[in-house]
N, C-alpha and C positions, 0 to 999 in steps of 0.2 A: 252130101252124105258120102263119106269115104268108104272104101272097101277093105276090111281087115284082111290080113294075110291068112293063109290056109289053115294054120293051126295056132292055138294060143301061145305055144312056145315060140313059133316064128314071129308072132305079133310082139311078144314081150322083148325078144332079142332085138328086133328092129326099133322098137321104142327106145330101148336103152342106148343103142348105137346112135340114133339121131340126137337124142337129148344130150349125150356125152359130147357130141360135136358142138351143140349149141351152148352148153354150160360146162366148159372144161374145168372150171375151178369150183364146181359145186361141192359144198360141204356144210356142216352144221353151222347155224348162224348164232346160236347161243354162245355167250362168252363165259369162260370159266378157266380156272388155273389148276384145279385138282378135282378128284372124284366127288368130294363132298359138295363143292360148288356146282358141279355138273348135276348131281342129284337134286339139289335145291332148285336150280334153274329149270330143270325139266318139270318138277312138280308145279312150279309157278307158271309154266307155259301153258298149262291146260286151259283152253278157252281164253287165251290171252296171247297177244302177238309177241314174237320173240323180241321185237324192237322195244316194246314196253318193258319186258322182263330185263333186257340188258340195261336199260336206263335205271331201273330200280336196283338191280344187283350191284351196280357201281358202288353204292353206299352201303348196301346190306353186307357185302363181303368184306368191307373194311371194319364193320362193327362186330360181326359174328364170324369167328375164324375156326371154330372147332365144333364137333357134335355137342360137346358139353355146353358151349355158349348158347346154342339153340335150345337144348334140352332144359337149361336153367333159366332161360329168358321168360319173364312174365308174359302170359298170353296177350294181355292188352298192349304191352310194349312191342312185341313182335308183330302183332296185327297192325299197329300204327305204322311200323316201318314198312309195311307192305300195302298201305292203303290205296295205292294207285293201281293195284293188281286186282283183276276180277276175282270175286269170292275170297278176298284176302283173309277174312276171319277163319274160314274153313282151312285154307291153305296154311295159315299159321299153326293151327291145331295139328294138321298132318305133319308138318315139319318138326314141331316139338316132339311129337310122339315117335316119329321115325328116328329122330336123333337119340331119343331115350333108348330105343331098341338097339341102335348102333353102339351106344356106349355100354349098355348092359349085356348084350349078347354077342357083340362082334369086336370087342376090344377097341372101339373107337374107329374101326375101319369100315368103309362102305363095302358090303358083301359083293361076292362075284359069282353068284348063282341066281338063276331065274327064281327058284323057289324062295330063297332067302330075301331077295329084293322085293318080290311081290307080297311077302309077309309084312313089309314095312307099310305104315299108314300112308295113304295117298299115292301108293305105287301100284299101278296096274302093269299089264304086260308091255304096253307101248313104252311107258317110262322105263321099265326094267330093260327093255331091248336097247334103248338109247344109252343107258348107263353102262350096260355090258359092252356095247360096240365102241363107245368113245372113251369110256373110263378104264375098261379092262381088255380091250382088243379082242373081245369074244363076240362072234356073230353067230347067233343061233336062230334068227328069225328076221322078219321084215317089219320095220316100224310103220304102222298104218295110222297116219294122222289124217286130218280132214282132206288135205291135198291128195294124198295117196288114195284115200277112199273115193274121192270124186273122180280123179283121173283114171283109176283102174276100171271104174264102172263106165265112164264115158268112152273109153278106148276099147271096150269089149273084152277086157281081161277077166272080168267076173260079173256075175249077176247078184252076188251076195250084197247085203246092205250093211251088215255090222262088221266092225273091224276084226273081231275075233273069228269071224267066218271068212273074211277076205284074206287074212294073213296066210292060212294054210294053202289056199288056192294059189296065191302069188308064189309061195315057196315051191310049189309044184312046177311052175312055168318060167319063173325068172331064174336064170343061172345063179347058183349059190354064191359065186364070186361077185355077183352084182347086187346081192340082197341089201347091203348097206347103202351103196350108191344109188340104188333105185329110188329110195326114199328122198334123198337130197335132190335128185333130178326132178322128181315129181313136184317137190316143194317149189323149186326155182321156176319150173314151167307153170305151175299153178298160180304163182304170184305174178309172173310176167305176162302170161298169155291166156291160160286156161282158167280164168277166174270163175268164181262160183256163180256170179249173177250175170256177167256179160262177157263171156269168152270171146277173144278176138280170133275167130276161126280163119279170117282172111290172111292173118299173119302167122298161122300155126304151121310148124314144120311137120306136124303129124296129121294134118287135115285129110290127106288122101287115103289114110288108112284108119280114119276115125269114124265109126258108125254114128257118132253123134254130131258130126260136122253140120253146121247150120245151113249149108248151101241149099240142100233140099230135104234134109232130115227134119222130121216133125217133132221128134222126141229127144229131150236131154236124158240120156240113159243114166246119168248120175242121180237124178231125182225121179225119173220115170214120168216127168211132167212135160207137157208141150212147151216148146220154145216160145 
């Protein structure tokens, strides 16, 4: 069991510093070439791996190139094009509806405000944050995906369980200049070391400041369950 630093702010800054050293090239792993492709990819990534999404969108982005293409595509056709993605029928509906709104209300351009983005079908705050950050260079929050959710709880940065409650707490303690990169660092570390089911604490560069470290800690703070 590690010992967190004296304050959450100190803890967050030390986590970012160490992870930046460990993952100097950390960045978004979804592949896209414009804002529309980014929006589609992020919608598809919900409860699906980025690797799978990237494999699917290789062909998808060759077939559908504009919001009109998605909006006018028959539901069955678009769903079939996405059939290796989890919940592909629902995601096809979200994408068609979102693109209809983009065509009808935004002159075919992906909007650049949180309110307008979250008004689109299938777009919550997490998706909107990603599109704002990487499509419009606007950072106004922290993207809380499953890795950020897990690591921020394990590392003692929050006791909240839901992403919408975790985000404002992280915004209070993570330096604003690190909001975007914090997510990518957590994702890389969550994939490589601090995995959901069997984290490799013996190889973790954060073990000495992690209250969930399995050396003598009995509880995984991410789940609240015993190791």
